[in-house]
C-alpha positions in Angstrom: 111.6 71.1 109.4 108.3 71.4 111.1 105.2 69.4 110.3 101.5 69.5 111.2 99.2 67.0 112.6 96.1 66.4 114.7 96.0 65.2 118.3 94.5 61.7 118.4 94.6 61.6 122.2 96.8 62.9 124.9 97.0 62.2 128.7 93.9 60.7 130.3 93.7 58.4 133.3 95.7 55.1 133.1 93.9 52.5 135.3 96.9 50.2 135.1 99.2 52.5 136.9 96.5 54.6 138.5 98.0 57.9 137.2 97.5 60.3 134.3 99.4 59.5 131.2 102.1 61.9 130.3 102.1 61.1 126.6 99.8 60.7 123.6 99.7 60.4 119.8 99.4 62.7 116.8 97.6 61.8 113.6 99.6 62.5 110.4 98.6 62.4 106.7 99.5 59.1 105.2 101.9 58.3 108.0 101.9 56.3 111.2 100.6 58.0 114.4 103.4 59.9 116.1 104.3 59.5 119.8 104.4 62.7 121.8 105.6 63.1 125.4 104.7 65.9 127.9 108.4 66.8 128.2 108.4 68.0 124.6 105.3 70.3 124.7 105.6 74.0 124.1 101.9 74.5 125.1 99.7 73.5 128.0 98.9 69.8 128.0 95.3 70.5 128.8 94.9 72.1 125.4 95.7 68.9 123.6 92.2 67.6 123.2 91.4 65.2 120.4 91.1 67.1 117.1 93.5 69.9 118.1 95.9 70.8 115.3 99.5 71.1 116.3 102.9 71.7 114.7 106.1 69.9 115.7 109.5 68.6 114.7 110.4 65.0 114.2 113.0 63.5 116.6 114.1 60.1 117.8 113.2 58.4 121.1 116.5 56.9 122.0 115.0 54.4 124.4 113.3 52.6 121.5 114.8 54.2 118.4 111.3 55.3 117.3 110.2 58.6 115.9 108.6 61.1 118.3 107.3 64.7 118.2 109.5 67.5 119.5 108.8 71.1 120.2 105.0 70.6 120.0 102.9 73.8 119.9 99.4 74.7 118.8 99.3 75.5 115.1 97.8 78.9 115.7 101.0 79.8 117.5 103.3 78.6 114.7 105.8 81.1 113.3 107.6 79.2 110.6 106.5 80.8 107.3 106.9 77.7 105.1 104.7 75.6 107.3 102.1 78.3 107.7 101.8 78.8 103.9 101.6 75.0 103.4 98.7 74.9 105.8 96.7 77.9 104.5 96.9 76.5 101.0 95.9 73.1 102.2 92.5 71.7 101.2 92.0 70.6 104.8 89.9 73.0 106.8 91.5 71.8 110.1 94.8 73.1 108.9 93.9 76.5 107.4 91.2 77.6 109.8 93.4 78.3 112.9 95.9 80.5 111.0 94.3 82.0 107.9 93.3 85.3 109.6 96.8 85.9 111.0 98.3 84.9 107.6 96.1 87.4 105.7 97.6 90.4 107.7 100.9 90.2 105.9 99.8 88.3 102.8 100.5 89.3 99.2 97.5 90.5 97.2 97.9 87.4 95.0 97.7 85.1 97.9 94.5 86.8 99.2 93.0 86.5 95.7 93.5 82.8 95.8 92.7 82.1 99.5 89.8 84.4 100.3 87.2 82.3 98.4 87.9 79.5 101.0 86.3 81.7 103.6 83.3 82.4 101.4 82.7 78.7 101.0 82.6 78.0 104.7 79.2 77.4 106.4 77.5 80.6 107.6 78.5 80.3 111.2 82.2 79.6 110.4 82.3 82.4 107.9 80.8 84.8 110.4 83.4 83.9 113.1 86.3 84.3 110.6 85.1 87.7 109.4 84.4 89.0 112.9 88.0 88.1 113.9 89.4 90.3 111.1 90.0 93.9 111.9 88.2 96.7 110.0 91.4 98.1 108.5 92.0 94.7 106.8 88.5 94.3 105.5 88.3 97.7 104.0 91.3 97.0 101.7 90.0 96.9 98.1 91.4 93.4 97.4 89.4 92.0 100.4 86.4 94.3 100.3 85.4 93.1 96.8 84.9 89.5 98.1 82.4 90.4 100.9 78.7 90.1 100.6 76.6 93.3 100.6 75.7 93.3 104.3 79.3 92.9 105.3 80.4 95.6 103.0 77.8 98.0 104.4 78.8 97.1 108.0 82.4 98.1 107.1 81.3 101.3 105.4 79.1 102.2 108.3 82.0 102.3 110.7 84.6 103.9 108.5 85.7 107.4 109.3 83.7 109.8 107.2 86.7 111.0 105.1 87.7 107.4 104.4 84.1 106.7 103.3 84.1 109.7 101.0 87.2 108.5 99.3 85.9 105.0 98.9 82.4 106.0 97.7 83.1 106.5 94.0 84.4 102.9 93.6 81.4 101.2 95.2 78.8 99.2 93.3 75.4 100.7 92.6 73.5 98.3 94.9 76.0 98.8 97.7 75.5 102.6 97.6 71.7 102.2 97.6 71.6 99.8 100.5 74.1 101.9 102.4 71.6 104.7 102.1 68.8 102.4 103.3 70.8 101.7 106.5 71.8 105.3 107.0 68.2 106.3 106.9 66.9 103.4 109.0 69.4 104.5 111.7 68.7 108.2 111.4 72.3 109.1 110.3 71.6 111.0 107.1 72.2 114.7 106.8 75.9 115.5 107.4 77.2 112.7 105.2 74.5 113.0 102.5 75.5 116.6 101.7 79.2 115.7 101.3 78.8 112.7 99.0 79.9 113.4 95.4 78.0 111.2 93.0 77.9 111.0 89.2 75.3 108.2 88.8 71.9 109.9 88.2 69.9 107.2 89.9 72.0 107.4 93.1 71.8 111.2 92.9 68.0 110.9 92.9 68.2 108.6 96.0 70.5 111.1 97.8 67.9 113.8 97.1 65.1 111.7 98.5 67.2 111.0 101.6 67.9 114.7 101.9 64.1 115.3 102.1 64.0 113.5 105.5 65.4 116.6 107.1 64.0 119.1 104.6 60.3 118.4 104.5 59.5 122.0 103.5 61.5 121.6 100.2 59.8 118.3 99.3 58.2 119.3 96.1 61.2 120.8 94.5 63.5 118.0 95.7 61.2 115.2 94.4 60.8 117.0 91.1 64.6 117.1 90.7 64.9 113.4 91.7 62.3 112.6 89.1 64.3 114.4 86.4 67.3 112.4 87.3 65.4 109.1 87.2 63.8 109.9 83.9 67.2 110.8 82.4 68.7 107.7 83.8 65.8 105.6 82.4 66.2 107.1 79.0 69.9 106.2 78.8 69.8 102.7 80.4 69.5 99.5 78.4 68.6 96.0 79.5 72.2 94.8 78.8 73.7 97.4 81.2 75.4 96.0 84.2 73.3 98.2 86.5 70.1 96.7 85.3 70.3 93.6 87.4 71.6 95.5 90.4 68.6 97.9 90.3 66.1 95.0 90.2 67.1 94.3 93.8 65.8 97.5 95.1 62.3 97.1 93.7 59.5 94.9 95.1 60.3 91.3 94.1 56.6 90.6 93.3 54.7 92.6 90.8 52.0 94.8 92.1 53.2 94.3 95.7 53.3 97.8 97.1 52.9 97.0 100.7 55.3 99.2 102.6 56.8 98.2 106.0 59.6 100.5 107.3 59.9 98.4 110.4 61.4 95.4 108.7 65.2 95.2 108.5 66.8 97.7 106.1 68.4 94.9 104.1 64.9 93.8 103.1 63.7 97.2 102.1 62.6 98.1 98.6 62.7 101.6 97.2 59.2 102.2 98.6 60.3 101.6 102.2 63.1 104.1 101.5 60.8 106.7 100.1 58.2 106.3 102.8 60.9 106.6 105.5 62.4 109.8 104.0 58.9 111.2 103.2 58.0 111.1 106.9 54.4 110.1 106.2 52.6 107.3 104.5 53.1 107.6 100.7 49.7 105.9 100.1 47.9 108.3 102.3 49.7 111.2 100.7 48.6 110.0 97.3 45.0 109.6 98.5 45.2 113.2 99.7 46.4 114.4 96.4 50.0 115.3 97.5 51.5 116.4 94.2 55.1 115.8 95.3 54.6 112.2 96.3 52.3 111.5 93.3 55.0 112.7 90.9 57.7 110.7 92.6 55.8 107.4 92.9 54.5 107.8 89.3 58.1 108.2 88.1 59.2 105.1 90.0 56.2 103.1 88.6 57.0 104.2 85.0 60.6 103.2 85.5 59.5 99.7 86.7 57.1 99.3 83.7 59.7 100.4 81.2 62.2 97.7 82.4 59.5 95.1 83.2 60.6 95.0 86.9 
């Protein structure tokens, strides 16, 4: 039976014999430190720096009849399923961090459900490294995708094959769809996909129409009018207790009467007004001042929506 522990020290210069030591010790939970000799390593000795997590078997040193570690390898290279599962379900970060990504590849949905929150609770840099080490195919699985934050979800959607995205679209949250459109627009990747997306939600349909205007400026008035009809109908049917209410609050300016528009800031910080201005092609405030009916109708509809729901 294999066990897991952490290198306390290994090797190093021995001034008494003027040579490098060929042994060291492994820290174990609630047990004495375990002797390990170079002859029983299944990895390079130089990798055994203090704090490195290793797996091993327990044997006996017949010279002194004391326990010693045999078949020592880095935990990340461990193959024994029982030990791997013990480590990934451990509360010790040192034990689950080296192997949790490889474990997930063949894990049951129930195990992923229990374990993935561990990753979400890591600090920002550790979480980033773990998520970056996962391949796209794994992260796009529904039982994994649901745990990701909105930026990570959109990163995945952005690099999916178009047909895969079209299949996944109907199951996405409202805010994910909207911020995905923000990113599409900010990176000038709108038209082909926009025209293929099938959407039932009236607010998102309005957003798709606004995005479509980016490449159809000559049809702006008719398009904005149709978008306003959708928003008005959506507003009439929505209630404060609807689940979409809180999601929609995210896309409007967070401070009342703050209509400053800056399309150069990161798309994740856009409000609906950055989105409209980007797709409109010109300043919405200047267009309003010039009496542009299409823009006036659209902005007025958005303002009325905000007032109705006290956003």
